[in-house]
N, C-alpha and C positions, 0 to 999 in steps of 0.2 A: 483705676490704673494700678493700684497696689495689689489688686487681687491676683493678677497673673503671676507675678514673681512668687507670691506666697504659695500658689498652687503648684508651680514647678518645684519649689523647695520640698513640699510635702511628698510629691511623686518620686523625686530622687531619693528621699529618705527611705521610703518603703521598698523601692527597687533594690537599694543597697542591702537592706535586711533580707530580701528574698534570695539574692545571690550568695550571701554569707551563709544562709541556712543549708543550701545544697552543696557547698564545697566541702570535701573531706578534710578531716582535721589531722590525719596522719598518713604516713606511707609505710608499706610493708618492706622491711629490710631484713637482712641476715640470710643464713643458709636455709634452703627450702625445708630441711628436716626440722627446723625450729619455728617455722612460720605457723601461725594459727590459721584455721580454715577460712577461706574467703567467703563461703556461702553465708556464714553467720555474720560476718562483718558487713556484707551487703545489706542484710536485713535491718541493720542498725542505722543505715543512712536514711535521712528523710527524703521523701519523694518530692520531685519538682512540682511547682504549681501548674495546673492545667493551662493550656494555651487558650487565649481569648477567642471567642467565636468570631468568624469573619463578618465584616460589616455588611456583605451582600447577602447574608442569610444562608449561604451554602454550608454543607457539612464537610468535615475533613475526615477521611478514612485512613487509619494507620495500616500500611501494608507490611505485614510481618514477613521477615526474611524466611523463605522456605528452607527447610532442612535438606541439605544435599543427600540424595539417595546413593547408597554404595553401588559401585559398578563392579564388573568382573575383575578389572585390573586392580582396583583398590582393595580387593579381598585377597590378592596374591601376596604371599610372604616368602622372602628369601633370607637365608642366614648362612654364614660361613664360620667355621671354627678350625684354626690351625694350631698344632701342638708340637713342641720340640722338647725332648729330654736330652740334656747334654752331659758333659763329663763330670767326674768328681772334682771337688776343690783341690784334692791332693794330686790330680793329674789333669791339668787343663789341656784338652785337645777337643776342639769343637766338633770333630767328626766321630768322637767316641762317647760311649756311655757304659755304665756298669751298675749292676744290681748289688744287693748286699753281700751275696755270696758267689756271684757269677764273675767270669772273666770279662775283661774289657772287650767290647765289640763295637762295630760300626753302628751309629745311630741313624735315625731317619726323621723326616717331618711328616706328620699325619695330617690329612685334610678331610674335612667333612662339610658337605654342602647339602642344605635342606631346601626343598621347594614345596610350599604348602598353600592350601586354599582355605580361607576362613568360611566354614559352612554356616555357623551361627556365631553368636556373640562370644561363646566360650569354647567352641570346637574348631580345630584345624586338622585337616587331613593332608597327607602329602607323601613325598618320597625323599629318602636320604641316600646320598651317594658318598662313598668313602674311597680314599686313595692314600698311597704312601710314596714319598720321595726319598729313596735310600741315599745316604751319603757314601755308601760303599761304591767305589768306581766300577766294580764288576757287575752291579745290579742296575736295573732300570725302573722307571716309574711304573707302578702297578696299582690296579684297582682292587678294592675290597668288595665283599658281597653287598648288594643294594638292600635297602629296607623300605617297607611301607609303614607309615606311622599314623596314629590318631592321637591328638592331644586334647584333653578336656580340662580347661581351667575352672577353678572354683568348684570342683566336684564336691568338696567338703569345705564349708566356710562358717566358722563359729567365732565367738569373741576371743578365743584363745589360739586358734589354729586355722590355717588355710591349706588345702591340699589340691594338687594338680595330678591328674592321672594320665599316663602315657602308655600306649601299647604299640610295640614295633614287631613287625614280621620280617625276619631276616631270611632272604632267599639265596640259594646257591647260584649266583650269577657269574661266578668265576670258574675257570677250568679246574683250579686246585680243589675247590669245595665239591664240585661234581665228581671229580675222580676219587674223592674220599667217601662218596656215598652220602653226602649230607642232603637231608630233605628240607629242613627249615629249623629255625630257632625262634622262639616266641619270647619277647622281652616285655615284662610287666613292671612298670616303674611308677612310683609315687613320689612326688616332690612336696615336701612338707615345709611350711613357713610358720614359725612361731610368732605370735603377736605379743610384744612386750611394751613396757613404758620407756624403754631405752631407745629413743628415736634415732640416735646415731649408730646403733648396732643393728645387725641383721643376723638372725639365726635360722638357717635352713638345713635340710638334709634330704637325701634321696635314698629310698629303699628299692632294691632291685631283686627280681627273681626271674631266671631265664632257663627254661628247659630246652634241650637239644633233641632233635629227632634225626636218626641216621638209618640207612638201609641195613647196615650191620653195626649194632650198637656196642658189641663186645669190645671192651678195653678203651672205649671212647667216652669223653665227658657227656653227661646227660643232664646235669643241673648246676647252675651257677647262681649264687646269692651274694648280695653285697649291700653295704651301708656306707654312705658317703656324706658325712657332715660338712657344712660350709658356713663359716662365720666371717663377717666383715665388720670393721669399725671405721667410721669416717675420720680421716686425718685432715682433709680439706674438702671444699666442694667437689673436686674432681679426682681426689686420691683417697683410696681406702687401703687398710691393712687387712690381709686375707689369711685365714686359717682353714685349710681344707684337708680332709682325711679320706683315705680309701682303705676299707676293710672288707675283704671278700673271701670266698671259699668256693671250691668246685668239687663235684662228686662225679665219679666214673661209674659206668654201668657195671653191675654185679659187685659193686663195692659200696656198702652202706655208709662208710665214713667219708667225711669231708676233708679235703686237702687245703690247709691254710697257707702253706709255704709255696706260693707260685713263683714263676720266673721273675715277675716284676716286684713281688713282695708288697706287703702292706706299707703304706707310707703316709706322711703328713707334709703338706706344702705350706710354707710361710713366706709371705712377701707382699709387695704393694700391687694394687690394681689401679691403673691409670685410665680414667674414663675420658677419652678424647672428646667425645660428644655423646649425644643420646643414643647413637647407633653403634659406636666402635669403642672397644675397651681392650687394653693390653695388660697382661699379667706377667710379672717376673717374680721368681720365687726360688727358694732352696727346698729341695726334696729330701726329707729325712726318712730313711727306712726304719721300720720298727725293730727289725732284727739287728740293726747296727746303728744306733743313734749317736752321731758325732758329726761335727763340722767337717772333719777330714773325709768321712764317707758320704757326705751329702752331695747331691747332684744339682746342677743348674737346670732350671725349668722355665719355659716360656710358652705363652699362648696368646693368640689374638682372636677376637670374636667380632663379627659385624653382622648387622641385621637391617633389612629394609622392608 
């Protein structure tokens, strides 16, 4: 009569030890940038004991969950980018903007919509549409030239740097471009990301070269080059401080020199980036022109980007 309680006690003791062995001892907390990799942590967890064989002698087959195959719709990508450059701090008028040496003029809101298809793991091809909403009451909404693009992620990937390559073919889809004899513009862009030990910092830059082709090239731009550094630092899980620069130059046909003083001027943007969620971000900044660096001459800048 005493053997049964003793057997139950021994069985409960070993079951308790088995459950304690498979329970994790800690939880991952903190900002994602500071979390350690989950793959290595999972390897450290002991595996559960195998299930006992059924008493009827039948075998149990584990049905692995099949990996869902990508469909046509799942490979489609859409993104939107809206941009607004507003007034100087010394003259707040949300309908106006002003470069470093130019007179104040009506500003506009630029729109860019991309529709792409994921051909392979790292390659996306698609079309980019652009448009402008002028704040000048005498002007109306107008489209820009359309572009065909191909993006190749991880084209170069080493322990120190990662590079994405982008090629865009800009076509004369507007009456203005066709009337000026534009044939096309070819944009070759490389996006560089530096890999550092500073996990809450991000160091990237884009290099760009774009030749223009016209039926009559005399006196028209034929080559554009640019360098655009972009640095962010995390202030909180959803807020970053951004430093962005734009340094470019353009060359005209029959003129071997490059013109560095363009209408917009080279500039540096400084301001916060608000990551609303994984798909939407909003940037507000002050734009400082390199030809006239001062708070009084800086302009308000705003953009929004969304991707699905």
